[in-house]
N, C-alpha and C positions, 0 to 999 in steps of 0.2 A: 674292814676297811680299821683303818688306827685312828685314834683322835688327836686333833692339835687346837692348841692355844695359840695364836697369834697375839705378841707383846706388840703394839704398836706407838710411836714414839713423833717426834716431831720431825723428824731427818724422811718419815713419809709424807708429812704434811707440803717440805720443803720441796719437794721434785713436781709437787704440783702450783709453785710461786707462791706461797705463802713464808712469812718472814721465821727466821730459828731464831731461839729466845735471845741471843744477843742484840738482834734487828729489831726488837720488839715494840721499843720505845721511839725509833727514827725512820720508822717505815712509814711509808705514805698511807692516808687514813682517809676516809668518809669525812667530813664534819657535815651533821646534819642538822646544826643548829649554833644560833649565837653562845650559848651555854656551853655546849661541847665546844665550841672553838675557844671561848674564855677559860675553860679548865684545862683542855690542850697546852695552851700557851702555856700556861703557869707549870706545867707539868716538864715541858721542852725548858726550860730556860730553869727549872732547879736541878734537873738531869744535866743539863750543858756546866751547869757548875756544881756539881757534883763530881761529874766526869775531872774537868780541872785537877780538885782535890784526891782523885782515888783512880788515876791513870790504867791500872790493871784490874778495876772492878766491873761487875757484869751487871746489867738491867736487875737481874733477881736482888743483889745485893743493895744494889740502891732500895730497890720496893722493901728491902727485909729492916735498910735503915729508916725509910718513911712511915713503915706499920709500927715500928716499935719507937715512932715518935724519938729519933735519935738527930734528929735535925727540923730546921723551922721551917719547913718546904709545907707544898700544898696539901693537905685534904688525902688521904691515904685511898680512897674509895677514888678520885680522880684519876692516880693514875692506874687502879683498876679498872675505871673504863676507856682509857686509853687503850691500852691492852686487850681488851673484849672488841674494841673498834678495829682496831689493826689486823686481828686475825677472819673478825667480820668481814671486813671491807673486801665487796667482790673483788677479782682480781681477772687478768688475761681472759677467755673465752666467756668467764661471768660477769665481766662489766658491761654496763652496758645504758638504754635510757631507763631503766626502773628504778623507785625508790631504791638506794642502798639497803633499806631496812628489810626490802623485801626481793633482793635480787639474789641473795643467795638463797634456793628451794630443796629441799629433804627433795622433792618428786622430781628435782632436774637431771639425768644422769648425771656422775664424773664424766668431764670432759678430758681427763687425766688417762692416755693408753696407758703408762705406765701400772696406774692402779688396778686399771682393767686386768691387766694380764698378769699383776700377781695376783690378783685373787682367784681369776680364771685357773692358775697353777693350782694355786691352795684347794680349789674346790676339787679339782679330777682326780688331788694324788688323796687326801683322805676322808672320811665320812661324817665324823662327828667333828664341827667347825665351832669356835667361839672366839671371839676378839676381847683382848683389854688393852683399855690407852687411857694415856696422859694425857691427850687431845681436846681440847674442846673446840672443834669445828666439826662441820658436817661429810667430811670429805670419806670418811671410811664408809659410813649412810649411805652414801650417791654411789659409792664403788660396787658394793652389796646391794643396795635399790630397798625400796622402803615396801614392797611384795614380792613374791616371785614372777619372776618373768618367765613368758611362753616365747615370743620372738626376738629376745635378746635378750643377753647374759645377765645372771642376778638373780640368787637364792632369794634374795630378800632378809630381812634381820630387825630386829626389834633393841629396844633397852633391857638388858639383864638387870636384874633387880629391883625394878619397877614394876609394881602393880598390870597389868591386863586386865581389857583391852586397854590399847595404847592407840587415845586419838590426838591428832594433830589437830592446832587449829590451824587455818588458812587465811588469808586474805586472795578476795576476785580480783584478776588483775585482766587489764583491757582484753588483751585476747585469749581469753581463756572464757565466752562469752558460753559456749553449750557445755561444758564441764568447768563449773569453777574451783571445784575442790576445795569446798570451805574448811571440811576434815576431812583427813584422811588419817586411816587406821597402818600400823604397821604389822603387818601379820608373815612376815618372814621368818625363816628356821635360823635365824644365826642369832645367837644374843651376842651382843656389844656391852661393854660394862666398862662407863667411862667414869675411872675411877676419880678425876677432879671436876665433875660437870661437863656440862654443854652449852654452848651460845646459843640452842634453842630451849633451851630449861630456866622457867623464873619459876619462883617460890608464892604460890597464892596461899589464902586464907585458909584452903585444904588441903592445901598439898601442892604437890608441883604440877606447873603449866605444861604444858610440850605444845612447841610451834612448830609449823614444817618452814617458818624461815629464822632468821635470826636478828628479828626484831629487837629480844630483850637486851640483846647487846647496846642497843641506839638510845629506848625509851627512857624517861625519867632517870636520866645519869647512870643509866646502865644496870638493870637489875637483870641479868643472868645468872642461873643456879650454880655460879662456879668458885670453886676453894680460891683465893688470892694466890697468885704466883710468885710467891715469897719461898726461899729454900724450905723452910720448914714446914712443911704444911700439914693442918692437922685436919683428922679426917670429922665432918659435924656429923651430928645423929641422921642425918636425913638420908648420907651418902652411905651407912654402916651396913644397910643391905647389896649395894652394888657390890662393893670391898669383900664383904662374906662370901656371896656370891661366883665372886670372880677367882678369888682363891679355893672355892670346892671344883672350879670347873679345870684353874691349871691344877689342882693335885689330880686331876683324872687324866689327865691329858696324854697322851704317848710323845706327841714333840712340841717342842716351845716353839716358832717359832718369831725371833726377833727383828722388825723391821724398822730403822729409826730411831730405837728406841738406847742410849747409851747407858745406861742405867747410873745416873750420875753421884758421887759420893753422898748428896745431900737428900735425896730421896729417899731418906731412910725406912719410911712404912713401906716404899714400894721394894726394897728389898729386905726386909723382914718378910714381909708376907710371901716373898717368891722364894727363902730361904724354908718357910715353914710349909709353900707347894710342891718344893721339892723332892717329893718322895721316890717308891721302888717304882711307879707305872710308867715316870718319866726314862724315857729310851735314849731320846738325843733332843738340842738346842740347835738349831740352823740360827746364824745370823748373819742377817744381809745388811751390811754397811759396807761405806769406804774404809772405814776403822775396824773392820771385824776385829783382826789380830791382835788390834787393843782392847775392845770392848770384853774379848774372849775372858781376859782374866778375870774381870768382875765379873759375868759368871760363873767363873768357875769358883769363885768362893760363896757364892748363894747356892751352887749345885756340884757341888764335888765329884761328887761318883757317878756324873752323868758324862755321854760323848756331847762334845761340842764340835761344830765345825762350821768354819768362817768359810763364807759366802759372799762375790761382790757388791755392792750395794745395787738400788734399782736404776735403768732395768736390767743389769748385764747380770744382776745373782737369778732374776729369774730361772733363767736356764737350768741352772744347777739346781733348782729347786726340787723337781721332781727325783733326780737322783741320788741326792744327799739323803732325802729322806728315807727313799726304798731302799737304797742299796748302802746307806750307811759309810760312802766315800768320804776317807779324812779330808780332801778339799774337791769340790764340785767344780 
């Protein structure tokens, strides 16, 4: 069977209820301390002021101004803390009485039917699967599951580019008296390459510390190991193995499936990686996105000699996924 590399972006998370980039600084967030409230209020006030001066600007441009000290605003880490909290705040089926720090857990399966249907379609169609994502959240891991499942769907996944075994720390919850799962190992077969880090990673004294939940997004002013969400992102040394392995997987794949990643012009590093990886093995690119026809031109620039097929976004594009992957129809 053919191999596939799925390129997953914010659109994938949006269908599960997470905010898009344009709403990161204005969406509802879980405030877990007085310090966090003080930080967030300062960022919200400054962002409102910035928007009156930059009516056509977007949150990432505001963050870039803050990062480059181009305004007398709150400390940049406070804004990153707000972004991380916005993406880590439990929403929809994930919301509940549990402390928000531990509410979203990698051991809890995805509650988004569209995500399950998408991964089922990918797994049924292709032999070897890898995932490359710019997302910080845990939705991909929860869709694929943290280990191979026997009674339910889930090939299981692990973090590509990080050493193994991958042991995730947890917290015993009141309803898990018998099986508290203080530690969980990722033992699946699908590598997930998180190019910009993850909200359940934290940089410790001896390297990355991995958690089952997203507590790093909430504690100590937010100490999650993520690349700040500014337009010109630079890859830190601790993430370089992830990028190197991700590029290798992309270059070895017969097909790329793009789900919710528009390849924005400012993601220069990702564009360059895709250009280098789009070699002779790549037969076609399938784009699942409501604006797939528009996005097609951007991918044509990084892979000019590859067939590109435009499908609808989730969930409708799932129906045509298998047909487009196997038959090579121009539109499915």
